[in-house]
N, CA, C and O of each residue as an XYZ file, in Angstrom:
836
protein
N      10.372     30.718     -2.491
C      10.686     30.299     -3.871
C      10.081     28.956     -4.201
O       9.611     28.725     -5.315
N      10.098     28.084     -3.231
C       9.568     26.726     -3.412
C       8.087     26.722     -3.866
O       7.698     25.999     -4.783
N       7.321     27.523     -3.213
C       5.871     27.533     -3.575
C       5.614     28.288     -4.847
O       4.683     27.959     -5.583
N       6.446     29.333     -5.137
C       6.326     29.996     -6.392
C       6.599     29.027     -7.563
O       5.906     29.015     -8.580
N       7.657     28.216     -7.351
C       8.020     27.199     -8.397
C       6.909     26.249     -8.597
O       6.579     25.929     -9.739
N       6.288     25.758     -7.507
C       5.185     24.830     -7.671
C       4.017     25.490     -8.389
O       3.336     24.858     -9.197
N       3.787     26.781     -8.086
C       2.693     27.464     -8.757
C       2.901     27.488    -10.293
O       1.972     27.235    -11.059
N       4.111     27.790    -10.707
C       4.473     27.812    -12.121
C       4.200     26.484    -12.781
O       3.646     26.426    -13.879
N       4.602     25.383    -12.089
C       4.446     24.044    -12.650
C       2.967     23.708    -12.853
O       2.576     23.247    -13.925
N       2.140     23.941    -11.815
C       0.750     23.657    -11.948
C       0.086     24.492    -13.034
O      -0.743     23.999    -13.799
N       0.466     25.769    -13.086
C      -0.073     26.724    -14.077
C       0.244     26.176    -15.498
O      -0.628     26.145    -16.366
N       1.505     25.748    -15.710
C       1.951     25.216    -16.981
C       1.154     24.056    -17.402
O       0.644     24.007    -18.522
N       1.032     23.086    -16.498
C       0.263     21.820    -16.771
C      -1.201     22.133    -17.053
O      -1.806     21.521    -17.933
N      -1.781     23.089    -16.307
C      -3.184     23.460    -16.508
C      -3.354     23.993    -17.963
O      -4.306     23.643    -18.660
N      -2.382     24.860    -18.391
C      -2.453     25.470    -19.681
C      -2.437     24.377    -20.803
O      -3.124     24.496    -21.818
N      -1.616     23.307    -20.568
C      -1.491     22.285    -21.620
C      -2.698     21.367    -21.660
O      -2.883     20.640    -22.636
N      -3.521     21.383    -20.626
C      -4.736     20.534    -20.677
C      -6.001     21.423    -20.993
O      -7.055     20.897    -21.351
N      -5.867     22.730    -20.855
C      -7.035     23.603    -21.072
C      -7.361     23.632    -22.608
O      -8.534     23.734    -22.968
N      -6.421     23.551    -23.445
C      -6.673     23.524    -24.917
C      -5.409     23.018    -25.538
O      -4.368     22.926    -24.889
N      -5.514     22.674    -26.873
C      -4.331     22.291    -27.605
C      -3.383     23.426    -27.656
O      -3.841     24.565    -27.748
N      -2.063     23.219    -27.604
C      -1.127     24.327    -27.558
C      -1.036     25.077    -28.867
O      -1.029     24.487    -29.947
N      -0.964     26.406    -28.747
C      -0.824     27.237    -29.960
C       0.666     27.399    -30.244
O       1.485     26.825    -29.526
N       1.044     28.168    -31.275
C       2.452     28.323    -31.654
C       3.290     28.982    -30.593
O       4.465     28.657    -30.423
N       2.694     29.901    -29.884
C       3.402     30.603    -28.834
C       3.799     29.617    -27.646
O       4.909     29.651    -27.113
N       2.835     28.778    -27.302
C       3.115     27.755    -26.229
C       4.171     26.760    -26.741
O       5.117     26.449    -26.017
N       4.029     26.274    -27.936
C       4.967     25.390    -28.495
C       6.361     25.876    -28.595
O       7.325     25.134    -28.406
N       6.464     27.224    -28.917
C       7.781     27.865    -29.040
C       8.419     27.996    -27.646
O       9.629     27.838    -27.480
N       7.547     28.297    -26.628
C       8.089     28.442    -25.280
C       8.666     27.073    -24.769
O       9.669     27.029    -24.055
N       7.995     25.993    -25.164
C       8.434     24.714    -24.714
C       9.689     24.274    -25.454
O      10.637     23.810    -24.821
N       9.718     24.403    -26.736
C      10.855     23.831    -27.507
C      12.040     24.804    -27.581
O      13.165     24.375    -27.326
N      11.851     26.096    -27.916
C      12.921     27.069    -28.083
C      13.508     27.482    -26.749
O      14.723     27.539    -26.561
N      12.605     27.766    -25.835
C      13.017     28.300    -24.537
C      13.236     27.221    -23.489
O      13.700     27.486    -22.380
N      12.884     25.981    -23.875
C      13.060     24.790    -23.016
C      12.365     25.067    -21.615
O      12.933     24.877    -20.540
N      11.160     25.505    -21.744
C      10.388     25.929    -20.543
C      10.223     24.754    -19.582
O      10.405     24.915    -18.376
N       9.885     23.588    -20.096
C       9.684     22.452    -19.234
C      10.992     21.973    -18.513
O      11.001     21.675    -17.318
N      12.055     21.922    -19.292
C      13.354     21.518    -18.702
C      13.782     22.458    -17.616
O      14.311     22.033    -16.589
N      13.561     23.727    -17.830
C      13.863     24.737    -16.828
C      13.053     24.533    -15.541
O      13.579     24.645    -14.433
N      11.796     24.238    -15.712
C      10.872     24.022    -14.564
C      11.249     22.782    -13.751
O      11.243     22.801    -12.520
N      11.574     21.709    -14.465
C      11.767     20.378    -13.855
C      13.240     19.970    -13.622
O      13.516     18.838    -13.227
N      14.159     20.882    -13.865
C      15.584     20.523    -13.845
C      16.066     19.954    -12.474
O      17.058     19.229    -12.407
N      15.351     20.299    -11.421
C      15.781     19.812    -10.039
C      14.950     18.643     -9.557
O      15.045     18.251     -8.394
N      14.143     18.085    -10.427
C      13.230     17.002    -10.010
C      13.695     15.743    -10.699
O      13.645     15.617    -11.922
N      14.149     14.817     -9.879
C      14.673     13.528    -10.467
C      13.581     12.803    -11.199
O      12.471     12.643    -10.692
N      13.896     12.374    -12.373
C      12.874     11.550    -13.182
C      11.978     12.414    -14.111
O      11.360     11.883    -15.034
N      11.911     13.690    -13.876
C      11.009     14.479    -14.726
C      11.726     15.148    -15.854
O      11.124     15.409    -16.895
N      12.987     15.434    -15.688
C      13.775     16.171    -16.730
C      13.790     15.354    -18.059
O      13.549     15.920    -19.125
N      14.066     14.065    -17.996
C      14.067     13.320    -19.284
C      12.711     13.301    -20.048
O      12.692     13.271    -21.279
N      11.607     13.320    -19.317
C      10.331     13.339    -19.983
C      10.079     14.742    -20.545
O       9.552     14.880    -21.649
N      10.437     15.741    -19.822
C      10.315     17.147    -20.319
C      11.155     17.337    -21.576
O      10.727     18.010    -22.514
N      12.358     16.742    -21.602
C      13.233     16.816    -22.767
C      12.616     16.105    -23.976
O      12.759     16.556    -25.113
N      11.927     14.987    -23.712
C      11.275     14.279    -24.818
C      10.175     15.095    -25.475
O      10.030     15.109    -26.697
N       9.386     15.789    -24.615
C       8.371     16.656    -25.170
C       8.951     17.804    -26.044
O       8.481     18.088    -27.146
N      10.014     18.446    -25.470
C      10.701     19.522    -26.214
C      11.261     18.967    -27.517
O      11.127     19.601    -28.564
N      11.854     17.856    -27.471
C      12.515     17.337    -28.691
C      11.454     16.973    -29.768
O      11.704     17.150    -30.960
N      10.323     16.488    -29.363
C       9.217     16.154    -30.295
C       8.736     17.445    -30.957
O       8.518     17.462    -32.169
N       8.571     18.486    -30.221
C       8.112     19.780    -30.818
C       9.204     20.309    -31.735
O       8.913     20.734    -32.853
N      10.422     20.294    -31.297
C      11.535     20.814    -32.147
C      11.644     19.997    -33.456
O      11.993     20.563    -34.492
N      11.374     18.773    -33.433
C      11.479     17.948    -34.671
C      10.407     18.338    -35.700
O      10.521     18.008    -36.881
N       9.358     19.051    -35.234
C       8.322     19.461    -36.191
C       8.307     20.944    -36.511
O       7.331     21.479    -37.038
N       9.434     21.607    -36.173
C       9.479     23.068    -36.394
C       9.178     23.495    -37.826
O       8.480     24.481    -38.066
N       9.719     22.731    -38.767
C       9.536     23.114    -40.214
C       8.157     22.789    -40.731
O       7.802     23.210    -41.832
N       7.373     22.060    -39.978
C       6.020     21.665    -40.359
C       5.010     21.959    -39.201
O       4.117     21.174    -38.881
N       5.237     23.156    -38.609
C       4.518     23.417    -37.381
C       3.000     23.471    -37.559
O       2.242     23.121    -36.655
N       2.576     23.915    -38.739
C       1.083     24.006    -39.003
C       0.459     22.591    -39.000
O      -0.595     22.376    -38.401
N       1.109     21.654    -39.663
C       0.561     20.355    -39.744
C       0.671     19.649    -38.385
O      -0.184     18.838    -38.028
N       1.724     19.966    -37.640
C       1.938     19.409    -36.296
C       0.810     19.953    -35.380
O       0.260     19.198    -34.578
N       0.486     21.167    -35.485
C      -0.604     21.763    -34.655
C      -1.983     21.088    -34.919
O      -2.799     20.860    -34.027
N      -2.158     20.795    -36.223
C      -3.407     20.140    -36.657
C      -3.485     18.742    -36.008
O      -4.543     18.337    -35.525
N      -2.378     18.027    -36.001
C      -2.307     16.705    -35.398
C      -2.639     16.805    -33.929
O      -3.414     15.999    -33.414
N      -2.079     17.759    -33.256
C      -2.336     17.934    -31.815
C      -3.785     18.306    -31.541
O      -4.369     17.881    -30.544
N      -4.382     19.138    -32.473
C      -5.749     19.524    -32.285
C      -6.688     18.349    -32.467
O      -7.664     18.214    -31.729
N      -6.414     17.522    -33.413
C      -7.208     16.310    -33.619
C      -7.057     15.369    -32.358
O      -8.043     14.846    -31.838
N      -5.870     15.197    -31.930
C      -5.680     14.280    -30.785
C      -6.330     14.849    -29.557
O      -6.962     14.106    -28.806
N      -6.203     16.130    -29.320
C      -6.873     16.789    -28.163
C      -8.324     16.596    -28.203
O      -8.912     16.197    -27.198
N      -8.950     16.855    -29.311
C     -10.414     16.736    -29.464
C     -10.852     15.291    -29.288
O     -11.872     15.049    -28.643
N     -10.144     14.344    -29.819
C     -10.589     12.958    -29.601
C     -10.441     12.472    -28.202
O     -11.207     11.629    -27.735
N      -9.464     12.996    -27.536
C      -9.240     12.652    -26.149
C     -10.225     13.301    -25.164
O     -10.823     12.650    -24.307
N     -10.355     14.634    -25.343
C     -10.988     15.458    -24.282
C     -12.247     16.220    -24.654
O     -12.970     16.677    -23.768
N     -12.536     16.372    -25.986
C     -13.648     17.258    -26.335
C     -14.756     16.585    -27.124
O     -15.932     16.776    -26.814
N     -14.419     15.826    -28.104
C     -15.409     15.201    -29.052
C     -15.342     16.026    -30.365
O     -14.490     16.899    -30.532
N     -16.266     15.712    -31.270
C     -17.518     14.944    -31.096
C     -17.219     13.411    -30.970
O     -16.135     12.919    -31.283
N     -18.239     12.735    -30.501
C     -18.066     11.278    -30.332
C     -17.638     10.990    -28.928
O     -17.350     11.896    -28.145
N     -17.598      9.726    -28.616
C     -17.148      9.262    -27.227
C     -15.726      9.760    -26.924
O     -14.824      9.673    -27.757
N     -15.572     10.247    -25.784
C     -14.195     10.742    -25.417
C     -13.362      9.623    -24.999
O     -13.822      8.730    -24.287
N     -12.060      9.632    -25.443
C     -11.115      8.612    -25.080
C     -10.573      8.820    -23.703
O     -10.200      7.852    -23.039
N     -10.511     10.090    -23.229
C     -10.032     10.356    -21.848
C     -10.779     11.555    -21.310
O     -10.266     12.673    -21.351
N     -11.983     11.343    -20.808
C     -12.778     12.416    -20.282
C     -11.985     13.127    -19.209
O     -11.392     12.478    -18.348
N     -11.962     14.494    -19.243
C     -11.054     15.226    -18.324
C     -11.677     15.679    -17.012
O     -11.255     16.688    -16.448
N     -12.688     14.943    -16.511
C     -13.390     15.385    -15.319
C     -13.229     14.290    -14.199
O     -13.307     13.097    -14.492
N     -13.019     14.687    -13.002
C     -12.816     13.853    -11.847
C     -14.005     12.912    -11.644
O     -13.817     11.721    -11.399
N     -15.202     13.432    -11.744
C     -16.396     12.629    -11.416
C     -16.555     11.431    -12.263
O     -17.128     10.435    -11.822
N     -16.049     11.484    -13.521
C     -16.122     10.323    -14.466
C     -15.336      9.168    -13.875
O     -15.766      8.023    -14.013
N     -14.228      9.404    -13.238
C     -13.388      8.327    -12.740
C     -13.680      7.864    -11.362
O     -13.187      6.822    -10.930
N     -14.489      8.633    -10.646
C     -14.734      8.357     -9.217
C     -16.166      7.936     -8.952
O     -16.479      7.650     -7.796
N     -17.055      7.875     -9.921
C     -18.393      7.407     -9.706
C     -18.726      6.218    -10.614
O     -18.300      6.178    -11.768
N     -19.463      5.282    -10.107
C     -19.838      4.156    -10.917
C     -20.550      4.497    -12.170
O     -20.337      3.865    -13.205
N     -21.395      5.486    -12.105
C     -22.213      5.933    -13.258
C     -21.420      6.757    -14.272
O     -21.883      6.989    -15.389
N     -20.224      7.196    -13.879
C     -19.329      8.049    -14.798
C     -20.105      9.240    -15.256
O     -20.082      9.566    -16.443
N     -20.797      9.907    -14.358
C     -21.584     11.076    -14.703
C     -20.907     12.387    -14.366
O     -20.067     12.442    -13.468
N     -21.261     13.434    -15.073
C     -20.756     14.769    -14.790
C     -21.646     15.510    -13.759
O     -22.804     15.132    -13.583
N     -21.145     16.525    -13.094
C     -21.826     17.326    -12.114
C     -22.380     16.377    -10.964
O     -23.479     16.598    -10.457
N     -21.610     15.356    -10.589
C     -22.017     14.560     -9.431
C     -21.446     15.021     -8.156
O     -21.021     16.168     -8.011
N     -21.435     14.085     -7.188
C     -20.970     14.504     -5.851
C     -19.486     15.026     -5.823
O     -19.126     15.950     -5.094
N     -18.679     14.362     -6.668
C     -17.299     14.822     -6.630
C     -17.095     16.178     -7.251
O     -16.210     16.926     -6.836
N     -17.911     16.509     -8.253
C     -17.921     17.856     -8.851
C     -18.318     18.855     -7.757
O     -17.694     19.903     -7.591
N     -19.382     18.497     -7.014
C     -19.852     19.394     -5.965
C     -18.789     19.588     -4.860
O     -18.610     20.667     -4.297
N     -18.095     18.453     -4.594
C     -17.112     18.593     -3.497
C     -15.908     19.506     -3.920
O     -15.348     20.233     -3.099
N     -15.543     19.437     -5.205
C     -14.533     20.313     -5.762
C     -15.038     21.778     -5.679
O     -14.319     22.685     -5.259
N     -16.309     21.958     -6.100
C     -16.909     23.291     -6.076
C     -16.825     23.875     -4.623
O     -16.446     25.028     -4.418
N     -17.180     23.060     -3.682
C     -17.164     23.521     -2.249
C     -15.742     23.844     -1.826
O     -15.546     24.789     -1.061
N     -14.771     23.128     -2.273
C     -13.360     23.392     -1.943
C     -12.971     24.750     -2.486
O     -12.347     25.542     -1.780
N     -13.338     25.044     -3.769
C     -13.032     26.363     -4.321
C     -13.735     27.440     -3.482
O     -13.129     28.435     -3.083
N     -14.999     27.218     -3.234
C     -15.789     28.219     -2.508
C     -15.253     28.498     -1.148
O     -15.410     29.614     -0.654
N     -14.602     27.506     -0.487
C     -14.037     27.725      0.849
C     -12.928     28.726      0.840
O     -12.540     29.253      1.883
N     -12.401     29.000     -0.367
C     -11.380     30.026     -0.568
C     -11.912     31.289     -1.255
O     -11.150     32.185     -1.618
N     -13.251     31.335     -1.425
C     -13.841     32.467     -2.040
C     -13.784     32.450     -3.545
O     -13.921     33.501     -4.171
N     -13.588     31.303     -4.146
C     -13.397     31.184     -5.619
C     -14.605     30.367     -6.222
O     -15.271     29.552     -5.583
N     -14.784     30.697     -7.515
C     -15.690     29.835     -8.278
C     -15.221     29.868     -9.728
O     -14.555     30.804    -10.171
N     -15.591     28.813    -10.447
C     -15.158     28.744    -11.866
C     -15.968     29.767    -12.635
O     -17.145     30.011    -12.371
N     -15.279     30.350    -13.597
C     -15.953     31.371    -14.437
C     -17.083     30.863    -15.271
O     -18.094     31.544    -15.440
N     -16.927     29.662    -15.800
C     -18.010     29.000    -16.626
C     -18.569     27.889    -15.827
O     -18.572     26.744    -16.277
N     -19.051     28.183    -14.641
C     -19.529     27.166    -13.705
C     -20.633     26.294    -14.309
O     -20.659     25.084    -14.085
N     -21.547     26.907    -15.078
C     -22.718     26.169    -15.559
C     -22.379     25.397    -16.861
O     -23.059     24.432    -17.210
N     -21.331     25.834    -17.561
C     -20.892     25.139    -18.796
C     -19.881     24.086    -18.650
O     -19.953     23.051    -19.313
N     -18.879     24.326    -17.751
C     -17.801     23.433    -17.520
C     -17.738     22.981    -16.106
O     -17.598     23.801    -15.199
N     -17.840     21.663    -15.880
C     -17.777     21.177    -14.500
C     -16.500     21.624    -13.827
O     -15.448     21.695    -14.462
N     -16.584     21.915    -12.584
C     -15.419     22.468    -11.814
C     -14.297     21.434    -11.634
O     -13.181     21.801    -11.266
N     -14.581     20.126    -11.892
C     -13.630     19.127    -11.721
C     -12.854     18.788    -12.973
O     -12.240     17.724    -13.046
N     -12.867     19.655    -13.946
C     -12.069     19.539    -15.194
C     -10.591     19.587    -14.762
O     -10.218     20.377    -13.894
N      -9.807     18.785    -15.339
C      -8.375     18.669    -14.906
C      -7.671     20.035    -14.960
O      -6.902     20.352    -14.053
N      -7.913     20.846    -15.991
C      -7.268     22.129    -16.085
C      -7.615     23.042    -14.892
O      -6.769     23.740    -14.335
N      -8.922     22.992    -14.534
C      -9.380     23.840    -13.412
C      -8.730     23.380    -12.087
O      -8.270     24.185    -11.278
N      -8.717     22.062    -11.915
C      -8.122     21.522    -10.652
C      -6.615     21.841    -10.563
O      -6.116     22.249     -9.514
N      -5.926     21.650    -11.656
C      -4.500     22.026    -11.641
C      -4.273     23.528    -11.409
O      -3.363     23.961    -10.703
N      -5.184     24.304    -12.069
C      -5.093     25.779    -11.850
C      -5.329     26.203    -10.417
O      -4.693     27.126     -9.909
N      -6.257     25.510     -9.774
C      -6.591     25.817     -8.345
C      -5.385     25.398     -7.487
O      -4.991     26.126     -6.575
N      -4.790     24.207     -7.783
C      -3.628     23.788     -6.995
C      -2.509     24.835     -7.086
O      -1.829     25.163     -6.113
N      -2.361     25.348     -8.348
C      -1.339     26.410     -8.521
C      -1.647     27.652     -7.835
O      -0.746     28.338     -7.352
N      -2.973     28.007     -7.761
C      -3.365     29.198     -7.058
C      -3.077     29.134     -5.598
O      -2.622     30.124     -5.026
N      -3.326     27.975     -4.936
C      -2.934     27.761     -3.598
C      -1.483     27.901     -3.314
O      -1.047     28.486     -2.323
N      -0.749     27.332     -4.238
C       0.759     27.544     -4.124
C       1.170     29.002     -4.258
O       2.056     29.462     -3.538
N       0.549     29.726     -5.155
C       0.876     31.063     -5.330
C       0.506     31.944     -4.093
O       1.231     32.861     -3.708
N      -0.607     31.620     -3.532
C      -1.035     32.266     -2.290
C      -0.057     32.046     -1.118
O       0.238     32.955     -0.342
N       0.437     30.778     -1.029
C       1.407     30.460     -0.071
C       2.737     31.246     -0.244
O       3.362     31.695      0.717
N       3.119     31.376     -1.519
C       4.276     32.168     -1.927
C       4.179     33.645     -1.549
O       5.145     34.283     -1.130
N       2.944     34.153     -1.723
C       2.702     35.578     -1.490
C       2.323     35.954     -0.086
O       2.158     37.133      0.224
N       2.181     34.962      0.767
C       1.670     35.191      2.139
C       2.648     36.130      2.862
O       3.864     36.119      2.670
N       1.996     36.950      3.721
C       2.823     37.939      4.510
C       3.349     37.394      5.794
O       4.139     38.058      6.465
N       2.945     36.216      6.163
C       3.464     35.582      7.406
C       3.420     34.079      7.313
O       2.629     33.533      6.545
N       4.248     33.396      8.076
C       4.312     31.911      8.046
C       2.921     31.341      8.398
O       2.541     30.300      7.863
N       2.158     32.002      9.285
C       0.861     31.548      9.696
C      -0.126     31.554      8.449
O      -0.859     30.611      8.149
N      -0.036     32.705      7.802
C      -0.939     32.825      6.548
C      -0.543     31.808      5.504
O      -1.409     31.211      4.865
N       0.761     31.597      5.315
C       1.193     30.649      4.292
C       0.759     29.224      4.680
O       0.402     28.417      3.821
N       0.797     28.940      5.956
C       0.450     27.550      6.419
C      -0.956     27.171      6.053
O      -1.213     26.011      5.731
N      -1.882     28.113      6.089
C      -3.247     27.755      5.715
C      -3.377     27.370      4.310
O      -4.114     26.433      4.002
N      -2.688     28.053      3.403
C      -2.670     27.716      1.981
C      -1.956     26.388      1.708
O      -2.392     25.580      0.888
N      -0.860     26.196      2.415
C      -0.084     24.965      2.259
C      -0.879     23.730      2.643
O      -0.845     22.706      1.961
N      -1.604     23.853      3.764
C      -2.410     22.732      4.225
C      -3.589     22.518      3.304
O      -4.018     21.381      3.110
N      -4.132     23.601      2.722
C      -5.218     23.484      1.795
C      -4.711     22.751      0.509
O      -5.404     21.913     -0.067
N      -3.534     23.095      0.118
C      -2.924     22.445     -1.071
C      -2.698     20.949     -0.838
O      -2.967     20.133     -1.720
N      -2.212     20.599      0.331
C      -2.007     19.163      0.659
C      -3.383     18.447      0.632
O      -3.532     17.362      0.069
N      -4.346     19.085      1.245
C      -5.676     18.436      1.397
C      -6.274     18.232     -0.060
O      -6.793     17.156     -0.359
N      -6.197     19.222     -0.907
C      -6.679     19.128     -2.252
C      -5.976     18.057     -3.056
O      -6.575     17.307     -3.827
N      -4.705     18.027     -2.842
C      -3.858     17.044     -3.569
C      -4.305     15.591     -3.219
O      -4.472     14.728     -4.081
N      -4.482     15.393     -1.902
C      -4.811     14.003     -1.398
C      -6.232     13.627     -1.660
O      -6.510     12.491     -2.044
N      -7.169     14.572     -1.461
C      -8.561     14.293     -1.600
C      -9.027     14.262     -3.053
O     -10.011     13.595     -3.373
N      -8.320     14.987     -3.945
C      -8.787     15.057     -5.323
C      -7.718     14.611     -6.341
O      -7.832     13.533     -6.923
N      -6.725     15.408     -6.545
C      -5.773     15.126     -7.691
C      -5.234     13.692     -7.651
O      -5.253     13.009     -8.676
N      -4.763     13.227     -6.516
C      -4.173     11.915     -6.428
C      -5.230     10.814     -6.509
O      -4.872      9.655     -6.717
N      -6.494     11.126     -6.357
C      -7.555     10.162     -6.397
C      -8.023      9.739     -7.796
O      -8.616      8.675     -7.978
N      -7.734     10.619     -8.789
C      -8.269     10.279    -10.075
C      -7.309     10.551    -11.243
O      -7.431      9.906    -12.284
N      -6.432     11.415    -11.112
C      -5.561     11.800    -12.246
C      -4.675     10.573    -12.718
O      -4.420     10.458    -13.917
N      -4.215      9.680    -11.821
C      -3.556      8.518    -12.328
C      -4.357      7.739    -13.379
O      -3.850      7.391    -14.445
N      -5.620      7.480    -13.040
C      -6.508      6.712    -14.031
C      -6.691      7.568    -15.285
O      -6.683      7.047    -16.400
N      -6.852      8.845    -15.109
C      -6.995      9.733    -16.282
C      -5.696      9.666    -17.119
O      -5.766      9.556    -18.343
N      -4.581      9.728    -16.509
C      -3.294      9.698    -17.263
C      -3.200      8.366    -18.036
O      -2.674      8.368    -19.149
N      -3.671      7.262    -17.515
C      -3.609      5.967    -18.175
C      -4.538      6.041    -19.457
O      -4.204      5.556    -20.538
N      -5.720      6.687    -19.234
C      -6.647      6.782    -20.429
C      -6.065      7.641    -21.552
O      -6.211      7.325    -22.733
N      -5.377      8.774    -21.147
C      -4.805      9.601    -22.185
C      -3.700      8.844    -22.951
O      -3.650      8.908    -24.179
N      -2.872      8.172    -22.273
C      -1.767      7.408    -22.898
C      -2.373      6.325    -23.814
O      -1.859      6.102    -24.910
N      -3.391      5.690    -23.410
C      -3.995      4.608    -24.156
C      -4.637      5.161    -25.456
O      -4.564      4.543    -26.519
N      -5.236      6.295    -25.330
C      -5.970      6.930    -26.486
C      -5.186      7.814    -27.373
O      -5.623      8.113    -28.485
N      -4.021      8.259    -26.928
C      -3.289      9.334    -27.688
C      -2.695      8.731    -28.968
O      -2.383      7.542    -29.035
N      -2.554      9.574    -29.951
C      -1.965      9.249    -31.220
C      -0.719     10.050    -31.587
O      -0.134      9.895    -32.660
N      -0.348     10.900    -30.657
C       0.800     11.754    -30.833
C       1.765     11.586    -29.682
O       1.354     11.235    -28.576
N       3.035     11.830    -29.921
C       4.062     11.775    -28.882
C       3.769     12.771    -27.829
O       3.974     12.482    -26.650
N       3.302     13.931    -28.179
C       2.969     14.973    -27.242
C       1.996     14.520    -26.189
O       2.242     14.700    -24.996
N       0.893     13.935    -26.608
C      -0.130     13.564    -25.671
C       0.165     12.192    -25.074
O      -0.546     11.775    -24.160
N       1.167     11.482    -25.541
C       1.656     10.306    -24.843
C       2.579     10.676    -23.689
O       2.548     10.055    -22.627
N       3.398     11.696    -23.916
C       4.363     12.149    -22.908
C       3.804     13.085    -21.820
O       4.276     13.101    -20.683
N       2.783     13.860    -22.214
C       2.270     14.817    -21.280
C       1.714     14.138    -20.034
O       2.010     14.601    -18.933
N       0.927     13.071    -20.139
C       0.434     12.441    -18.903
C       1.551     11.786    -18.071
O       1.481     11.726    -16.843
N       2.587     11.296    -18.784
C       3.798     10.810    -18.025
C       4.387     11.874    -17.205
O       4.712     11.654    -16.038
N       4.539     13.021    -17.767
C       5.077     14.161    -17.055
C       4.178     14.566    -15.870
O       4.658     14.847    -14.771
N       2.891     14.586    -16.125
C       1.870     14.928    -15.111
C       1.970     13.932    -13.928
O       2.002     14.326    -12.762
N       2.017     12.633    -14.276
C       2.073     11.624    -13.219
C       3.386     11.697    -12.444
O       3.387     11.548    -11.222
N       4.422     11.906    -13.085
C       5.762     12.064    -12.417
C       5.688     13.200    -11.435
O       6.165     13.079    -10.307
N       5.102     14.298    -11.842
C       5.006     15.461    -10.930
C       4.101     15.143     -9.711
O       4.435     15.487     -8.577
N       2.978     14.497     -9.961
C       2.122     14.132     -8.819
C       2.797     13.146     -7.902
O       2.597     13.222     -6.690
N       3.583     12.229     -8.412
C       4.293     11.302     -7.611
C       5.302     12.035     -6.725
O       5.505     11.676     -5.565
N       5.934     13.077     -7.299
C       6.880     13.899     -6.580
C       6.105     14.640     -5.450
O       6.559     14.663     -4.306
N       5.004     15.207     -5.760
C       4.222     15.940     -4.792
C       3.678     14.994     -3.679
O       3.624     15.371     -2.508
N       3.295     13.815     -4.057
C       2.823     12.799     -3.058
C       3.909     12.463     -2.014
O       3.666     12.366     -0.811
N       5.120     12.295     -2.565
C       6.254     12.002     -1.658
C       6.552     13.208     -0.783
O       6.812     13.073      0.413
N       6.512     14.393     -1.392
C       6.783     15.603     -0.586
C       5.812     15.794      0.506
O       6.186     16.197      1.607
N       4.569     15.519      0.243
C       3.484     15.684      1.268
C       3.634     14.646      2.394
O       3.502     14.959      3.578
N       3.909     13.430      1.991
C       4.056     12.354      3.024
C       5.257     12.492      3.894
O       5.308     11.949      4.997
N       6.293     13.265      3.372
C       7.518     13.401      4.165
C       7.482     14.551      5.156
O       8.394     14.741      5.961
N       6.372     15.328      5.069
C       6.288     16.526      5.964
C       5.259     16.291      7.048
O       5.038     17.161      7.889
């Protein structure tokens, strides 16, 4: 159950960074309290999840205008046009040149390939996009949850730990700071706080085992 729960969390975070949330996603967060349910047992994360849910709920009567604000904020932060306020790729934060498709992108690609995976849009979207990395972390957790033996699960658990330490924890804190600095909505101010709190929890969990 523990690894299934982790998989859900990574999948949810990946979804929120892959594109701006549509009405279905916003409803799941605010009406079904999806984030609070996921993080209810993690100290420090529940209040942030509740803030996100409350912000969405406060805009229920003007959801169309709210979606447009989120779309504009998402594009300015992660897509463009124009200079991105928070580029969503690992290589930008870990190389002096801040270039895409560099050595860190290739390292992430190799990590995926070691498990027989590759990004669907490999030539259009660098594999070190935050949504893809979170998705992969969730996939490793899901495989650990589905494993037929402790030995099989152990391989995916160790892979998850290694990916967390070698990649996610190495750049997402700086990315989160950039998102908060550039965001113009409560949603994109709180989302990186939630992401960082989750990674802090994961870091502590890894170091204690």
